[in-house]
Legacy VTK file of the C-alpha trace (Angstrom):
# vtk DataFile Version 3.0
C-alpha trace
ASCII
DATASET POLYDATA
POINTS 373 float
-25.415 -17.296 37.553
-25.960 -16.071 34.377
-29.009 -15.457 34.083
-29.707 -16.895 29.533
-31.466 -13.901 27.200
-34.728 -14.311 25.557
-33.771 -10.786 23.933
-34.721 -12.232 19.933
-37.419 -14.292 20.667
-39.375 -11.420 21.952
-38.546 -9.366 18.592
-39.502 -11.973 16.894
-43.347 -11.995 18.169
-44.823 -9.002 16.861
-43.555 -10.434 13.015
-45.251 -13.625 14.393
-48.477 -11.774 15.177
-48.004 -9.889 12.081
-48.202 -13.044 9.831
-50.432 -14.687 12.737
-53.390 -11.745 10.849
-52.784 -12.315 7.433
-53.489 -15.773 8.128
-56.652 -15.025 9.718
-58.094 -12.731 6.766
-57.212 -14.446 3.686
-59.110 -16.492 1.587
-57.056 -19.397 1.486
-54.617 -19.485 4.566
-52.553 -23.410 3.582
-51.891 -21.307 0.278
-50.870 -18.054 2.649
-49.000 -20.860 4.439
-47.138 -22.658 1.163
-46.508 -19.315 -0.726
-45.046 -17.839 2.526
-42.508 -20.378 3.109
-41.647 -20.791 0.073
-40.951 -16.987 -0.634
-39.172 -17.298 2.969
-36.500 -20.067 1.234
-35.397 -18.370 -1.234
-35.142 -14.672 0.733
-33.579 -16.585 3.752
-30.990 -18.086 1.652
-29.638 -14.940 -0.236
-29.508 -12.853 3.613
-27.227 -15.391 4.564
-25.881 -15.695 2.182
-25.126 -11.748 1.522
-24.796 -11.636 5.591
-21.545 -13.555 4.803
-20.071 -11.774 2.275
-21.076 -8.038 3.525
-22.187 -8.458 7.530
-18.940 -10.919 8.695
-16.385 -10.237 5.680
-17.305 -6.915 4.770
-18.162 -6.948 0.648
-19.993 -4.907 -0.839
-21.470 -7.298 -3.726
-24.469 -4.968 -4.975
-24.156 -7.926 -7.150
-25.967 -10.281 -6.023
-28.747 -10.869 -7.927
-26.340 -11.899 -10.581
-25.210 -14.901 -8.533
-29.358 -15.751 -8.087
-30.171 -15.201 -11.636
-27.004 -17.337 -12.533
-28.958 -20.470 -10.700
-31.486 -19.801 -12.201
-30.932 -19.234 -15.595
-29.079 -22.889 -15.079
-31.865 -24.804 -14.096
-34.127 -23.222 -16.928
-31.633 -23.783 -19.518
-30.691 -27.208 -18.790
-33.957 -29.427 -17.043
-35.877 -30.206 -19.643
-33.093 -30.487 -22.658
-31.057 -32.735 -20.442
-33.733 -35.518 -20.651
-36.030 -34.709 -23.210
-33.839 -37.227 -25.606
-35.210 -39.933 -22.667
-38.671 -38.481 -22.221
-39.029 -39.008 -25.890
-39.089 -35.068 -26.489
-39.197 -34.638 -30.392
-35.892 -33.811 -32.116
-38.377 -30.528 -33.912
-39.151 -29.167 -31.008
-35.345 -29.296 -29.746
-34.005 -27.418 -33.037
-36.873 -24.628 -32.151
-36.555 -24.671 -28.517
-37.262 -21.139 -28.151
-40.911 -21.809 -29.331
-42.294 -25.176 -28.205
-39.923 -25.060 -25.059
-42.935 -25.245 -23.043
-44.430 -28.204 -24.980
-40.950 -30.014 -24.323
-41.653 -29.259 -20.405
-44.787 -29.613 -20.222
-43.965 -33.949 -21.650
-40.265 -33.719 -19.376
-42.626 -33.181 -16.311
-44.962 -36.242 -17.345
-42.084 -38.317 -17.553
-41.416 -37.555 -14.425
-44.669 -38.794 -13.188
-43.803 -42.251 -13.781
-39.924 -41.541 -12.944
-39.477 -40.071 -10.043
-35.491 -41.762 -9.412
-35.435 -39.457 -12.546
-36.440 -37.097 -11.544
-34.569 -36.531 -8.123
-31.592 -37.108 -9.425
-32.632 -34.558 -11.937
-33.350 -32.087 -9.283
-30.204 -32.839 -7.135
-28.534 -32.513 -10.133
-29.413 -29.167 -10.895
-29.160 -27.758 -7.814
-25.155 -29.107 -7.379
-24.567 -27.597 -10.923
-26.612 -23.876 -9.727
-24.015 -24.010 -7.022
-20.882 -24.276 -9.617
-22.134 -22.005 -11.562
-22.802 -19.293 -8.879
-20.157 -19.754 -7.304
-18.005 -20.183 -11.018
-19.561 -16.461 -11.663
-18.327 -15.354 -7.831
-14.648 -15.731 -9.039
-14.827 -14.537 -12.594
-16.488 -11.661 -10.849
-13.874 -11.322 -7.842
-11.393 -12.132 -9.479
-10.480 -8.461 -11.778
-12.751 -6.446 -9.010
-11.694 -8.138 -5.348
-8.430 -5.724 -5.048
-10.416 -2.828 -5.445
-11.518 -0.332 -2.616
-14.986 -0.659 -0.985
-16.549 1.758 -3.195
-15.079 0.841 -6.921
-15.787 -2.830 -6.013
-19.761 -2.002 -5.104
-20.004 -0.684 -8.350
-17.924 -3.077 -10.313
-20.281 -5.724 -8.904
-23.506 -3.531 -9.874
-22.266 -3.562 -13.779
-21.449 -7.381 -13.173
-24.956 -7.814 -12.404
-26.817 -6.232 -14.565
-24.759 -7.514 -17.081
-25.810 -11.192 -17.015
-29.379 -10.140 -17.179
-28.834 -8.253 -20.430
-27.305 -11.059 -21.979
-29.828 -13.608 -20.613
-32.303 -11.058 -22.434
-30.410 -10.925 -25.794
-29.001 -14.457 -26.284
-32.203 -16.739 -26.906
-30.430 -20.464 -26.812
-29.962 -19.232 -23.089
-33.076 -18.805 -21.453
-35.086 -18.113 -25.058
-34.662 -14.579 -24.841
-37.415 -11.952 -23.758
-40.255 -15.128 -23.305
-38.795 -16.821 -21.157
-38.287 -20.752 -20.646
-40.585 -23.194 -18.821
-38.627 -25.367 -16.160
-39.927 -28.591 -15.514
-41.465 -29.735 -12.297
-39.789 -33.015 -11.062
-42.020 -33.192 -8.144
-44.727 -33.916 -10.415
-45.904 -37.029 -9.703
-47.394 -35.607 -6.928
-49.900 -34.003 -7.310
-52.812 -31.099 -5.012
-51.471 -30.453 -1.555
-49.181 -32.986 -1.081
-47.004 -31.892 -3.893
-47.349 -28.693 -2.600
-46.425 -29.613 1.017
-43.508 -31.691 -0.604
-41.914 -29.450 -2.656
-41.675 -26.843 0.089
-40.742 -28.615 2.785
-37.733 -29.713 0.700
-37.160 -26.474 0.308
-37.752 -25.402 3.879
-35.131 -28.053 4.802
-32.236 -26.983 2.137
-32.907 -23.258 3.960
-32.496 -24.117 6.778
-29.553 -26.919 6.509
-27.771 -23.579 4.422
-28.027 -21.505 7.943
-27.092 -23.949 9.962
-23.713 -24.271 7.726
-23.072 -20.718 7.212
-23.403 -19.837 11.014
-21.416 -22.980 11.600
-18.871 -21.085 9.799
-19.205 -17.906 10.777
-18.639 -19.167 14.496
-15.553 -21.241 13.446
-11.616 -19.630 13.361
-12.471 -18.931 9.521
-15.075 -17.400 10.510
-12.989 -15.090 12.742
-10.479 -14.577 10.524
-13.149 -12.680 7.935
-14.234 -10.997 10.659
-10.556 -9.606 11.507
-10.414 -8.794 7.230
-13.472 -6.760 7.592
-11.972 -4.951 10.545
-8.598 -4.035 10.061
-6.949 -5.560 6.713
-3.899 -4.320 7.081
-3.974 -5.828 10.789
-5.071 -9.410 9.259
-2.269 -9.078 6.327
0.479 -8.299 8.900
-0.372 -11.498 10.396
0.119 -13.809 7.360
-3.414 -14.054 5.764
-3.913 -13.664 2.693
-6.497 -11.335 2.324
-7.498 -11.515 -0.910
-7.570 -15.208 -1.529
-10.048 -15.331 1.717
-11.862 -12.884 0.290
-11.964 -14.626 -3.142
-13.679 -17.875 -1.315
-16.043 -16.018 0.310
-17.623 -14.728 -2.333
-17.447 -18.030 -4.483
-19.251 -19.458 -1.288
-21.782 -16.650 -0.860
-22.432 -17.001 -5.017
-22.672 -20.717 -4.658
-25.443 -19.707 -1.769
-27.308 -17.535 -3.984
-27.052 -20.039 -6.968
-28.507 -22.925 -4.924
-31.507 -19.700 -4.164
-31.992 -19.274 -8.056
-32.501 -22.550 -9.004
-35.512 -23.513 -6.433
-36.940 -20.163 -7.242
-36.784 -21.608 -10.563
-38.467 -24.894 -9.984
-41.096 -23.206 -8.050
-42.255 -21.088 -10.666
-42.291 -23.137 -13.286
-40.775 -20.485 -15.461
-37.436 -18.213 -15.543
-36.940 -14.958 -17.198
-34.608 -12.720 -17.597
-36.390 -9.182 -16.245
-37.160 -11.622 -12.981
-33.676 -10.887 -12.447
-33.821 -6.381 -11.820
-31.065 -4.935 -10.050
-34.167 -4.272 -7.143
-33.369 -7.975 -6.475
-29.638 -7.031 -4.676
-31.381 -4.290 -3.492
-33.797 -5.657 -1.515
-31.475 -8.240 0.297
-29.234 -5.519 0.913
-32.461 -4.317 3.386
-33.468 -7.122 4.860
-30.181 -7.560 6.091
-29.141 -3.981 7.361
-32.515 -4.590 8.968
-31.983 -7.369 10.697
-28.549 -6.990 11.485
-25.365 -7.268 9.549
-22.976 -9.400 11.019
-25.947 -12.112 12.650
-27.055 -15.027 10.439
-30.211 -14.098 13.235
-30.497 -11.096 12.080
-30.773 -11.765 8.377
-33.116 -14.635 8.686
-35.485 -12.252 10.805
-34.718 -9.212 8.400
-36.075 -11.779 5.620
-39.193 -12.427 7.675
-39.614 -9.027 7.951
-39.495 -7.993 4.747
-42.160 -10.677 3.843
-44.427 -9.626 6.359
-44.622 -6.256 4.256
-44.666 -7.992 0.804
-47.454 -10.320 2.022
-49.221 -7.348 3.463
-49.365 -5.327 0.182
-50.381 -8.453 -1.437
-53.825 -8.683 0.368
-54.691 -5.062 0.316
-54.525 -5.253 -3.473
-57.865 -7.185 -2.858
-59.312 -4.326 -0.471
-58.038 -1.005 -1.311
-58.458 1.059 -4.862
-55.451 3.068 -5.163
-54.534 5.149 -8.837
-51.029 4.240 -9.194
-49.962 -0.131 -8.473
-50.054 -1.048 -5.338
-47.617 -3.538 -5.514
-44.763 -0.401 -5.451
-45.719 0.299 -1.800
-43.326 -2.698 -0.717
-41.382 -1.104 -1.695
-42.340 2.266 -0.187
-42.882 0.817 2.939
-39.678 -1.779 2.944
-37.964 1.503 1.586
-39.273 3.447 4.975
-38.825 0.613 7.345
-35.328 0.783 6.325
-34.943 5.009 6.974
-36.895 4.240 10.619
-34.051 1.417 11.309
-31.609 3.241 10.781
-32.791 6.313 12.791
-33.335 4.642 15.659
-31.425 0.827 15.335
-28.929 1.718 13.531
-26.962 -1.560 14.510
-30.249 -3.956 13.134
-32.946 -5.753 15.126
-30.627 -8.380 16.741
-27.463 -6.647 17.117
-24.070 -8.787 16.206
-22.710 -9.853 19.762
-19.064 -10.204 20.327
-17.569 -13.364 19.306
-16.489 -15.318 22.238
-14.197 -18.488 21.758
-15.012 -21.659 22.992
-12.530 -21.289 25.660
-12.949 -18.189 26.615
-16.414 -19.472 27.044
-15.745 -22.139 28.988
-13.433 -19.942 31.439
-16.692 -18.102 31.548
-18.705 -20.969 32.852
-15.827 -21.802 35.663
-16.248 -18.386 36.834
-19.956 -18.704 37.144
-20.321 -21.645 38.756
-17.380 -20.620 41.338
-19.253 -17.309 41.998
-22.642 -18.163 41.859
LINES 1 374
373 0 1 2 3 4 5 6 7 8 9 10 11 12 13 14 15 16 17 18 19 20 21 22 23 24 25 26 27 28 29 30 31 32 33 34 35 36 37 38 39 40 41 42 43 44 45 46 47 48 49 50 51 52 53 54 55 56 57 58 59 60 61 62 63 64 65 66 67 68 69 70 71 72 73 74 75 76 77 78 79 80 81 82 83 84 85 86 87 88 89 90 91 92 93 94 95 96 97 98 99 100 101 102 103 104 105 106 107 108 109 110 111 112 113 114 115 116 117 118 119 120 121 122 123 124 125 126 127 128 129 130 131 132 133 134 135 136 137 138 139 140 141 142 143 144 145 146 147 148 149 150 151 152 153 154 155 156 157 158 159 160 161 162 163 164 165 166 167 168 169 170 171 172 173 174 175 176 177 178 179 180 181 182 183 184 185 186 187 188 189 190 191 192 193 194 195 196 197 198 199 200 201 202 203 204 205 206 207 208 209 210 211 212 213 214 215 216 217 218 219 220 221 222 223 224 225 226 227 228 229 230 231 232 233 234 235 236 237 238 239 240 241 242 243 244 245 246 247 248 249 250 251 252 253 254 255 256 257 258 259 260 261 262 263 264 265 266 267 268 269 270 271 272 273 274 275 276 277 278 279 280 281 282 283 284 285 286 287 288 289 290 291 292 293 294 295 296 297 298 299 300 301 302 303 304 305 306 307 308 309 310 311 312 313 314 315 316 317 318 319 320 321 322 323 324 325 326 327 328 329 330 331 332 333 334 335 336 337 338 339 340 341 342 343 344 345 346 347 348 349 350 351 352 353 354 355 356 357 358 359 360 361 362 363 364 365 366 367 368 369 370 371 372
């Protein structure tokens, strides 16, 4: 009789114990949990999108931050401008949006407090637009570069990832240049703890739904095909698969997910600034995937949780430890040390990728187990 393995749950236990300790020592446990859940929703979507691209397909997407930024930029650029006429905002404020974007955002948020239907419709519309912009950026980035070898493709995506940030930083009409832009709150019709709980619950629901969809996609015939392309492109081409088109589709899907994550980030933070999307964001997501286990969506989720454990520890240490340097940088040091240790002693990640078993093979295995207990 086959024994079900609980190894992934056992590996999750130390991380959960770590969070429990942080939860107990923090001054505001409720706020700690809400912030943790909110940040986890962003990073879960980013890690599983990169896992789909790199872990399953073998695309070295070192420009992940571009698609994350694209979703945030379209949300910051359009949310207030689209609703301002309905909210009765003065045309002078819109004409000089860089100077008055905070006022416009505040007035639109006040309008949302009276029109819940418009607020929720705007929220959904921005998520759809962010996904569309992310997919479009994925297509635009992949079209000239997807035919390149892995190393040249990685370098090209790094450059394109930084290009969008530079454009946003210097082109004022997009997100008000270096100042940044205020984003209206579509949940302004609530206040206090109910506001934070509802917003975070919706963000987590979107993130876990995306995880479930990506996991189902990875286990589908399409998932078997992209794994075959990852292992041997020539063999896949010999069976009639259009490798270039498939890789472009995967990059567009992963970029759309990152775009939605960017929109959620913009609504959560209430502001969008170009310098929030430095290239280091991409490498943080890469560390999550490698720590957790490339090719395994459970590993990507665990990697994001591990990163947040390190990051929240550093944030709490700021209140207790004084150092002659910026203690925020310790999170990158700790993450780098964790990555080195994993690569040295467990290069396949905390939850390694398992051999894929099709539905037919699984049914045959169950039949054999029943016949031979």
